[in-house]
Each structure stands twice: as C-alpha cells, then as structure tokens.
DRENTOR-218746 format. One record per residue (C-alpha): residue number from 1; residue in three letters; z, x, y negated. Coordinates in pm, 1 decimal, padded with zeros to 6 digits. Layout:
<recs>
{NUM, ALA, {Z, X, Y}}
...
</recs>
This chain:
<recs>
{1, MET, {01126.1, 00713.8, 04997.6}}
{2, ALA, {01269.6, 00954.9, 04742.0}}
{3, SER, {00921.9, 01016.6, 04598.8}}
{4, ARG, {00867.7, 00640.3, 04557.7}}
{5, ILE, {01193.6, 00609.7, 04361.5}}
{6, LEU, {01092.5, 00909.1, 04149.6}}
{7, VAL, {00750.4, 00754.2, 04072.3}}
{8, ILE, {00906.8, 00417.8, 03985.1}}
{9, GLY, {01158.0, 00597.4, 03759.1}}
{10, ILE, {00881.9, 00787.9, 03580.6}}
{11, VAL, {00674.5, 00471.2, 03530.0}}
{12, MET, {00977.7, 00280.0, 03396.3}}
{13, LEU, {01063.9, 00566.0, 03161.2}}
{14, ALA, {00702.5, 00576.9, 03035.9}}
{15, LEU, {00701.0, 00198.1, 02975.0}}
{16, LEU, {01032.3, 00210.7, 02787.9}}
{17, SER, {00915.3, 00507.3, 02580.6}}
{18, GLY, {00589.2, 00329.6, 02492.8}}
{19, ALA, {00775.0, 00014.6, 02392.4}}
{20, ALA, {01017.8, 00215.5, 02178.8}}
{21, ILE, {00737.5, 00403.6, 02002.2}}
{22, TYR, {00551.5, 00076.8, 01933.7}}
{23, TYR, {00865.8, -00084.5, 01792.2}}
{24, LEU, {00941.9, 00215.6, 01572.4}}
{25, GLN, {00586.7, 00226.6, 01431.8}}
{26, VAL, {00541.1, -00145.6, 01369.8}}
{27, TYR, {00886.7, -00285.1, 01293.0}}
{28, ALA, {01177.1, -00042.4, 01266.6}}
{29, TYR, {01124.3, 00134.8, 00935.0}}
{30, TYR, {00992.5, -00155.8, 00728.1}}
{31, GLU, {01214.7, -00357.6, 00502.3}}
{32, SER, {01144.5, -00652.0, 00275.5}}
{33, ILE, {01167.7, -00602.6, -00098.0}}
{34, VAL, {01361.6, -00854.4, -00302.6}}
{35, PRO, {01150.1, -00936.4, -00609.7}}
{36, GLU, {01295.5, -00809.7, -00936.5}}
{37, GLY, {01126.0, -01097.1, -01117.9}}
{38, GLU, {00946.6, -00935.7, -01411.0}}
{39, THR, {00818.4, -00587.8, -01323.9}}
{40, ASP, {00718.8, -00618.4, -00959.1}}
{41, VAL, {00348.9, -00628.0, -01053.0}}
{42, MET, {00238.8, -00390.6, -01326.8}}
{43, LEU, {-00103.5, -00268.3, -01439.9}}
{44, THR, {-00182.9, 00036.6, -01652.7}}
{45, SER, {-00299.1, -00055.2, -02002.8}}
{46, LEU, {-00635.6, 00072.1, -02128.9}}
{47, VAL, {-00485.4, 00119.3, -02475.4}}
{48, SER, {-00148.4, 00283.4, -02410.4}}
{49, GLY, {-00200.3, 00427.4, -02060.4}}
{50, VAL, {00140.8, 00287.5, -01967.7}}
{51, PRO, {00204.7, 00033.8, -01689.8}}
{52, GLU, {00276.4, -00316.0, -01822.8}}
{53, PRO, {00397.7, -00622.5, -01631.0}}
{54, ILE, {00156.8, -00910.5, -01573.7}}
{55, LEU, {00232.8, -01273.5, -01493.1}}
{56, TYR, {00278.7, -01332.9, -01120.9}}
{57, ASP, {00432.0, -01567.5, -00868.5}}
{58, ALA, {00485.0, -01589.1, -00490.7}}
{59, PHE, {00561.6, -01216.9, -00465.0}}
{60, GLU, {00618.8, -01077.0, -00114.5}}
{61, ALA, {00651.0, -00705.4, -00040.3}}
{62, ILE, {00751.4, -00456.8, 00226.0}}
{63, THR, {00811.6, -00084.4, 00219.3}}
{64, ALA, {00942.9, 00189.7, 00444.1}}
{65, THR, {01148.4, 00495.9, 00369.9}}
{66, SER, {00950.7, 00694.3, 00627.2}}
{67, SER, {00635.9, 00717.0, 00411.1}}
{68, PRO, {00545.9, 00641.8, 00048.7}}
{69, ILE, {00213.0, 00486.3, 00151.1}}
{70, ARG, {00370.1, 00208.1, 00357.9}}
{71, TYR, {00424.3, -00014.6, 00054.0}}
{72, ARG, {00235.8, -00347.2, 00066.2}}
{73, ALA, {00269.5, -00655.4, -00152.8}}
{74, CYS, {00103.8, -00992.0, -00209.5}}
{75, PHE, {00129.8, -01224.2, -00508.8}}
{76, THR, {-00059.0, -01479.1, -00713.6}}
{77, THR, {-00135.7, -01463.4, -01084.0}}
{78, PRO, {-00259.1, -01726.4, -01330.2}}
{79, GLN, {-00434.0, -01455.6, -01534.6}}
{80, SER, {-00809.7, -01433.2, -01491.8}}
{81, VAL, {-00982.1, -01122.8, -01358.4}}
{82, ALA, {-01198.2, -01121.2, -01674.4}}
{83, LEU, {-00892.6, -01102.4, -01901.8}}
{84, LEU, {-00727.7, -00837.1, -01686.1}}
{85, SER, {-01051.3, -00632.8, -01678.6}}
{86, GLU, {-01055.8, -00616.0, -02058.6}}
{87, THR, {-00695.1, -00503.8, -02078.3}}
{88, TYR, {-00618.8, -00277.8, -01781.1}}
{89, GLU, {-00759.8, 00034.1, -01611.7}}
{90, TYR, {-00985.8, -00000.2, -01309.7}}
{91, TYR, {-00910.2, 00201.3, -00997.3}}
{92, GLU, {-01208.9, 00379.4, -00844.9}}
{93, ASN, {-01237.6, 00421.5, -00466.6}}
{94, ALA, {-00964.7, 00172.3, -00382.3}}
{95, GLU, {-00917.4, 00149.7, -00005.9}}
{96, PRO, {-00649.7, -00092.9, 00111.2}}
{97, LEU, {-00441.7, 00040.0, 00396.9}}
{98, LEU, {-00359.6, -00172.1, 00700.3}}
{99, ALA, {-00030.6, -00356.7, 00701.4}}
{100, PRO, {00172.5, -00446.9, 01008.8}}
{101, SER, {00032.9, -00758.0, 01177.7}}
{102, TRP, {00356.2, -00948.6, 01112.8}}
{103, PHE, {00310.8, -00914.0, 00733.0}}
{104, ASN, {00069.4, -01207.2, 00727.8}}
{105, CYS, {-00021.0, -01226.4, 00359.5}}
{106, PHE, {-00183.6, -00880.0, 00348.7}}
{107, ASP, {-00522.9, -00856.0, 00519.6}}
{108, ALA, {-00653.5, -00508.1, 00433.8}}
{109, LYS, {-00990.9, -00565.7, 00598.5}}
{110, ALA, {-01057.8, -00883.2, 00399.0}}
{111, VAL, {-00941.0, -00719.9, 00075.8}}
{112, GLY, {-01163.5, -00418.1, 00149.8}}
{113, VAL, {-01466.7, -00642.2, 00205.8}}
{114, SER, {-01389.3, -00828.7, -00118.9}}
{115, LEU, {-01373.7, -00497.2, -00306.0}}
{116, GLU, {-01702.3, -00378.8, -00151.7}}
{117, ASN, {-01872.9, -00709.7, -00242.3}}
{118, GLU, {-01725.4, -00682.1, -00593.2}}
{119, GLU, {-01544.6, -01013.1, -00553.1}}
{120, ALA, {-01205.2, -00845.6, -00600.7}}
{121, VAL, {-01128.1, -00596.1, -00875.5}}
{122, ALA, {-00896.6, -00297.9, -00820.5}}
{123, PHE, {-00668.2, -00186.6, -01103.2}}
{124, LEU, {-00439.4, 00111.2, -01145.2}}
{125, GLY, {-00086.6, -00019.2, -01111.0}}
{126, GLU, {00085.1, 00311.9, -01172.9}}
{127, GLN, {-00043.9, 00665.0, -01138.4}}
{128, ASN, {00177.4, 00910.1, -00949.2}}
{129, ILE, {00441.3, 00652.2, -00864.9}}
{130, GLU, {00550.3, 00936.6, -00641.0}}
{131, TYR, {00376.9, 01274.8, -00656.7}}
{132, GLY, {00017.8, 01234.5, -00535.1}}
{133, ILE, {00054.6, 00860.3, -00472.3}}
{134, ASP, {-00090.4, 00582.8, -00691.5}}
{135, ARG, {-00001.0, 00214.9, -00682.6}}
{136, VAL, {-00320.4, 00010.7, -00658.7}}
{137, VAL, {-00348.7, -00360.9, -00739.7}}
{138, ALA, {-00648.8, -00568.6, -00629.8}}
{139, ILE, {-00700.4, -00918.8, -00764.7}}
{140, LEU, {-00938.9, -01186.2, -00638.5}}
{141, PRO, {-01100.9, -01449.3, -00865.8}}
{142, ASP, {-00875.2, -01719.4, -00717.0}}
{143, GLY, {-00566.8, -01534.2, -00846.5}}
{144, ARG, {-00447.9, -01383.5, -00518.9}}
{145, GLY, {-00335.7, -01024.4, -00560.4}}
{146, PHE, {-00258.7, -00736.9, -00326.0}}
{147, VAL, {-00073.8, -00411.0, -00388.7}}
{148, TRP, {-00061.2, -00089.2, -00187.3}}
{149, HIS, {00001.9, 00280.6, -00237.3}}
{150, GLN, {-00289.0, 00521.3, -00200.4}}
{151, ILE, {-00304.3, 00900.4, -00198.4}}
{152, ASN, {-00481.3, 01020.5, -00513.1}}
{153, GLU, {-00708.7, 01325.5, -00552.3}}
{154, CYS, {-00423.3, 01557.6, -00650.8}}
{155, GLY, {-00210.5, 01445.3, -00358.7}}
{156, ALA, {-00496.7, 01479.6, -00109.5}}
{157, GLU, {-00541.3, 01847.7, -00199.7}}
{158, VAL, {-00171.6, 01935.1, -00213.7}}
{159, PHE, {-00083.7, 01746.0, 00105.7}}
{160, ASP, {-00358.1, 01943.7, 00284.9}}
{161, GLY, {-00173.6, 02263.8, 00193.4}}
{162, LYS, {-00415.3, 02367.0, -00081.7}}
{163, PRO, {-00308.2, 02479.6, -00430.0}}
{164, VAL, {-00260.0, 02220.0, -00703.0}}
{165, PRO, {-00607.0, 02142.4, -00848.5}}
{166, GLU, {-00680.9, 02196.3, -01215.0}}
{167, GLY, {-00588.3, 01894.6, -01425.2}}
{168, CYS, {-00317.2, 01778.9, -01183.0}}
{169, PRO, {00054.2, 01783.5, -01254.0}}
{170, GLU, {00260.4, 02053.0, -01084.5}}
{171, LYS, {00424.5, 01946.1, -00762.4}}
{172, PRO, {00795.3, 01884.1, -00820.7}}
</recs>
C-alpha cells in the first residue's frame, strides 16, 4: 500500500512538473508590446545604412526578457515591396523562428515558405539590435509584414564560445 501511494505521488509530481515547464516555456515569459506608433517597424536604408521607420498599421508584437530572439511582430503596410526593395537593405538567409501557438498572426512556417518561393522579401530591420542579434522584417506582396530577431554571423561564432570573427564588433 505504501508503494502504491509513493508511485501515485511520483506520477502526480511528474505531471505537475511537466505542466509547469510547458507553461513557463509557452506563456510565462512573454509579454505584449504596446505599439509606440511611429518607430515600431524600421528598415535599414541602402543610402545611409541607418534604420528608418516605414508606414505600418495593425501592429501586434510580443517579446520575452528571457531571450533576445523571442521577439515576434506582425503588421500591415501600404508600401509596395517594389518600392521598399529599391530603398532598403535585403537580409540574406532569413529564417523566421517559431512563435507560440497563441500568437496567431505569426506563422513562421508560412513566412518561411513565402521567403523560399520568393513571394516575401526579407529586409534588415536593424543590425545588432543587441550584440549578435539582428531584427529581420519580411513583407509579402499583399502588405502583410512579419518581424523577428535572428542570430547573425558574429553572434553565432561568439555564442558558440569562439573568438570574435574579423570584421565583427567587439563583444560589449
């Protein structure tokens, strides 16, 4: 009888631990971002190399203090991809990261397929928004846009414990 109670206790503890870990990973650390209104969506200019705001609407975003790559945002823009392509820097090797399932506007798989099929265009939002992390903005022809943070080449090396590569800024 005592062994049965012990087994039930262990199973209950395992279920509670699993539920707590799931909650912490998917819900606990995320928070919604209140749109600033003018500079929530910025792209890096081909001419100046400085991020500039673009026109946008219907901005929704989440972030988490636990990791700089948990930022995700969705918006719409009236500006055409053709106009943006002539004005702002492209982002090579853009790979949208998955968002929590409850953040409905951001479908990383669909955005990734659109980028692969060259339907969407990825732009550099801001390089090194935090050391080794770039803000990437992808825009579809219908004006829907998606933003996420992605580890850049400098960050990938440094975060793996390797020395700072040539041409990269020193780690702060």
